Short mmCIF file of the C-alpha atoms (twelve columns), coordinates in Angstrom:
data_MODEL
# 
_entry.id   MODEL 
# 
loop_
_atom_site.group_PDB 
_atom_site.id 
_atom_site.type_symbol 
_atom_site.label_atom_id 
_atom_site.label_alt_id 
_atom_site.label_comp_id 
_atom_site.label_asym_id 
_atom_site.label_seq_id 
_atom_site.Cartn_x 
_atom_site.Cartn_y 
_atom_site.Cartn_z 
_atom_site.pdbx_PDB_model_num 
ATOM 1  C CA . MET A 1  -0.806 58.320  -7.457  1 
ATOM 2  C CA . THR A 2  0.678  58.685  -10.903 1 
ATOM 3  C CA . TYR A 3  0.383  56.577  -13.976 1 
ATOM 4  C CA . ASP A 4  3.895  55.155  -13.424 1 
ATOM 5  C CA . HIS A 5  3.048  54.073  -9.887  1 
ATOM 6  C CA . THR A 6  -0.087 52.355  -11.134 1 
ATOM 7  C CA . LEU A 7  1.857  50.441  -13.812 1 
ATOM 8  C CA . THR A 8  4.550  49.487  -11.314 1 
ATOM 9  C CA . GLY A 9  1.961  48.168  -8.892  1 
ATOM 10 C CA . LEU A 10 0.290  46.268  -11.720 1 
ATOM 11 C CA . TRP A 11 3.601  44.690  -12.754 1 
ATOM 12 C CA . ILE A 12 4.346  43.703  -9.172  1 
ATOM 13 C CA . ALA A 13 0.872  42.180  -8.717  1 
ATOM 14 C CA . THR A 14 1.225  40.314  -12.028 1 
ATOM 15 C CA . ALA A 15 4.667  38.981  -11.082 1 
ATOM 16 C CA . LEU A 16 3.407  37.844  -7.680  1 
ATOM 17 C CA . GLY A 17 0.401  36.156  -9.308  1 
ATOM 18 C CA . ILE A 18 2.605  34.346  -11.807 1 
ATOM 19 C CA . MET A 19 4.960  33.234  -9.032  1 
ATOM 20 C CA . ALA A 20 2.024  31.988  -6.943  1 
ATOM 21 C CA . ALA A 21 0.646  30.068  -9.938  1 
ATOM 22 C CA . LEU A 22 4.078  28.517  -10.602 1 
ATOM 23 C CA . ILE A 23 4.433  27.495  -6.960  1 
ATOM 24 C CA . ILE A 24 0.982  25.872  -7.004  1 
ATOM 25 C CA . LEU A 25 1.757  24.036  -10.266 1 
ATOM 26 C CA . TRP A 26 5.175  22.921  -9.018  1 
ATOM 27 C CA . SER A 27 3.790  21.626  -5.723  1 
ATOM 28 C CA . SER A 28 0.967  19.778  -7.529  1 
ATOM 29 C CA . ALA A 29 3.498  18.137  -9.851  1 
ATOM 30 C CA . TYR A 30 5.696  17.263  -6.860  1 
ATOM 31 C CA . VAL A 31 2.804  15.597  -5.045  1 
ATOM 32 C CA . ALA A 32 1.773  13.690  -8.188  1 
ATOM 33 C CA . LEU A 33 5.339  12.490  -8.732  1 
ATOM 34 C CA . GLY A 34 5.617  11.427  -5.096  1 
ATOM 35 C CA . ARG A 35 2.405  9.414   -5.373  1 
ATOM 36 C CA . ALA A 36 3.616  7.782   -8.585  1 
ATOM 37 C CA . LEU A 37 6.897  6.826   -6.926  1 
ATOM 38 C CA . ASP A 38 5.041  5.464   -3.891  1 
ATOM 39 C CA . VAL A 39 2.853  3.321   -6.133  1 
ATOM 40 C CA . ARG A 40 5.918  2.060   -7.990  1 
ATOM 41 C CA . THR A 41 7.745  1.299   -4.734  1 
ATOM 42 C CA . ASP A 42 4.700  -0.489  -3.318  1 
ATOM 43 C CA . ARG A 43 4.352  -2.536  -6.497  1 
ATOM 44 C CA . ARG A 44 8.020  -3.575  -6.343  1 
ATOM 45 C CA . ALA A 45 7.696  -4.480  -2.663  1 
ATOM 46 C CA . ARG A 46 4.626  -6.613  -3.372  1 
ATOM 47 C CA . GLN A 47 6.420  -8.357  -6.244  1 
ATOM 48 C CA . ALA A 48 9.451  -9.083  -4.035  1 
ATOM 49 C CA . ALA A 49 7.228  -10.395 -1.241  1 
ATOM 50 C CA . ARG A 50 5.334  -12.572 -3.714  1 
ATOM 51 C CA . ALA A 51 8.616  -13.990 -5.077  1 
ATOM 52 C CA . GLN A 52 9.854  -14.769 -1.548  1 
ATOM 53 C CA . HIS A 53 6.538  -16.432 -0.705  1 
ATOM 54 C CA . ILE A 54 6.752  -18.584 -3.830  1 
ATOM 55 C CA . GLN A 55 10.329 -19.598 -2.973  1 
ATOM 56 C CA . ARG A 56 9.343  -20.483 0.603   1 
ATOM 57 C CA . THR A 57 6.312  -22.413 -0.640  1 
ATOM 58 C CA . ARG A 58 8.427  -24.393 -3.094  1 
ATOM 59 C CA . ALA A 59 11.030 -25.110 -0.415  1 
ATOM 60 C CA . THR A 60 8.289  -26.298 1.942   1 
ATOM 61 C CA . GLU A 61 6.764  -28.472 -0.757  1 
ATOM 62 C CA . ASP A 62 10.188 -29.977 -1.520  1 
ATOM 63 C CA . THR A 63 10.779 -30.659 2.177   1 
ATOM 64 C CA . VAL A 64 7.396  -32.330 2.567   1 
ATOM 65 C CA . ALA A 65 7.915  -34.406 -0.574  1 
ATOM 66 C CA . LEU A 66 11.325 -35.516 0.687   1 
ATOM 67 C CA . ALA A 67 9.895  -36.426 4.077   1 
ATOM 68 C CA . LEU A 68 7.061  -38.383 2.486   1 
ATOM 69 C CA . ASN A 69 9.494  -40.228 0.233   1 
ATOM 70 C CA . ASP A 70 11.700 -41.101 3.211   1 
ATOM 71 C CA . ALA A 71 8.773  -42.328 5.323   1 
ATOM 72 C CA . CYS A 72 8.881  -46.074 5.534   1 
ATOM 73 C CA . CYS A 73 5.645  -47.198 7.219   1 
ATOM 74 C CA . GLU A 74 2.475  -45.853 8.789   1 
ATOM 75 C CA . THR A 75 3.514  -46.702 12.343  1 
ATOM 76 C CA . TRP A 76 6.843  -44.935 11.898  1 
ATOM 77 C CA . TRP A 77 5.072  -41.882 10.501  1 
ATOM 78 C CA . THR A 78 2.462  -41.679 13.267  1 
ATOM 79 C CA . SER A 79 4.938  -42.409 16.073  1 
ATOM 80 C CA . CYS A 80 7.287  -39.569 15.043  1 
ATOM 81 C CA . GLY A 81 9.924  -42.005 13.839  1 
ATOM 82 C CA . THR A 82 10.218 -44.126 16.994  1 
ATOM 83 C CA . HIS A 83 8.469  -47.398 15.994  1 
ATOM 84 C CA . HIS A 84 8.104  -49.461 12.833  1 
ATOM 85 C CA . ASP A 85 5.550  -51.970 11.574  1 
ATOM 86 C CA . PRO A 86 6.676  -55.583 12.004  1 
ATOM 87 C CA . THR A 87 6.596  -55.979 8.221   1 
ATOM 88 C CA . CYS A 88 8.623  -52.820 7.581   1 
ATOM 89 C CA . PRO A 89 12.020 -53.417 5.940   1 
ATOM 90 C CA . ASP A 90 13.569 -50.859 8.297   1 
ATOM 91 C CA . HIS A 91 12.193 -52.665 11.395  1 
ATOM 92 C CA . THR A 92 15.042 -53.795 13.610  1 
ATOM 93 C CA . HIS A 93 14.505 -56.872 15.691  1 
ATOM 94 C CA . LYS A 94 15.889 -56.706 19.156  1 
ATOM 95 C CA . ASN A 95 17.333 -59.969 20.346  1 
ATOM 96 C CA . ALA A 96 17.219 -60.334 24.070  1 
# 
């Protein structure tokens, strides 16, 4: 083996080592970027879910408040809207 062959082999080994190091660095950066994007996507999904939950909660609260405001008497409320108290203004008297 001559001196030129030794240098050529050394250059090839060095180039392969550098390429291997670059591949390892690139793949590490790729994995780190993927994790960062996953965290960002998860955070956005949680924020969107939280916003939807707040909207649904407010809509439910508004519906309950409206129902409570429209309730006229205890008997009507507990009888699912079928009967009224005799003193209720919405009580209809049936004449036979």
